[in-house]
C-alpha positions in Angstrom: 0.0 0.0 0.0 2.8 2.4 0.9 4.4 1.7 -2.5 1.1 2.6 -4.2 0.8 5.8 -2.2 4.4 6.7 -3.2 3.7 6.1 -6.9 0.5 8.2 -6.7 2.5 11.0 -5.1 4.9 10.9 -8.0 2.0 11.1 -10.5 0.3 13.9 -8.7 3.5 15.8 -8.0 2.8 16.4 -4.3 2.4 14.6 -1.0 -1.0 12.9 -0.4 -2.9 13.4 2.8 -3.4 9.8 4.1 -3.4 7.7 7.3 -2.0 4.2 7.5 -2.8 1.4 9.9 -1.3 -2.0 10.1 -4.6 -3.6 11.0 -6.7 -4.9 8.1 -10.1 -3.5 7.4 -13.0 -6.0 7.4 -13.6 -6.9 3.8 -10.0 -6.4 2.7 -8.4 -9.2 0.7 -6.0 -11.3 2.8 -4.1 -12.6 -0.3 -3.4 -11.6 -3.8 -1.8 -13.2 -6.9 1.5 -11.7 -8.0 3.0 -14.7 -9.8 1.1 -15.4 -13.0 3.6 -17.8 -14.5 1.4 -20.8 -14.1 -1.5 -19.0 -15.8 0.8 -18.0 -18.6 1.8 -21.6 -19.1 -1.8 -22.4 -19.8 -2.4 -19.3 -21.9 0.9 -18.5 -23.6 -0.5 -15.6 -25.7 -1.9 -13.8 -22.7 0.0 -10.6 -21.7 -0.7 -7.8 -19.2 -2.6 -5.1 -21.0 -2.0 -2.3 -18.4 0.8 -1.6 -16.0 0.0 -0.5 -12.5 1.5 2.9 -13.2 -0.7 3.4 -16.2 -3.8 2.4 -14.2 -2.9 4.9 -11.6 -2.4 7.6 -14.2 -5.7 6.8 -15.9 -7.5 7.1 -12.6 -5.8 10.4 -11.8 -6.5 11.8 -15.3 -10.2 10.7 -15.1 -10.6 12.2 -11.6 -8.9 15.4 -12.6 -11.2 15.7 -15.7 -14.3 15.2 -13.5 -13.2 17.9 -11.0 -12.5 20.4 -13.8 -15.9 19.8 -15.5 
């Protein structure tokens, strides 16, 4: 999460106002998939379409456009 916040701060160009707690919120995922190599063995033509940075940028640009409108 802290890495995502840092990346978003780079995109925005300023520090974000946030709070961070080590305790999970109810409903938070307790696991995630980061190694997709087995999936790629079954689907060798599959590739990531979006990078995480591009997703963050797209969210930022869409939100900025909404606020300006």
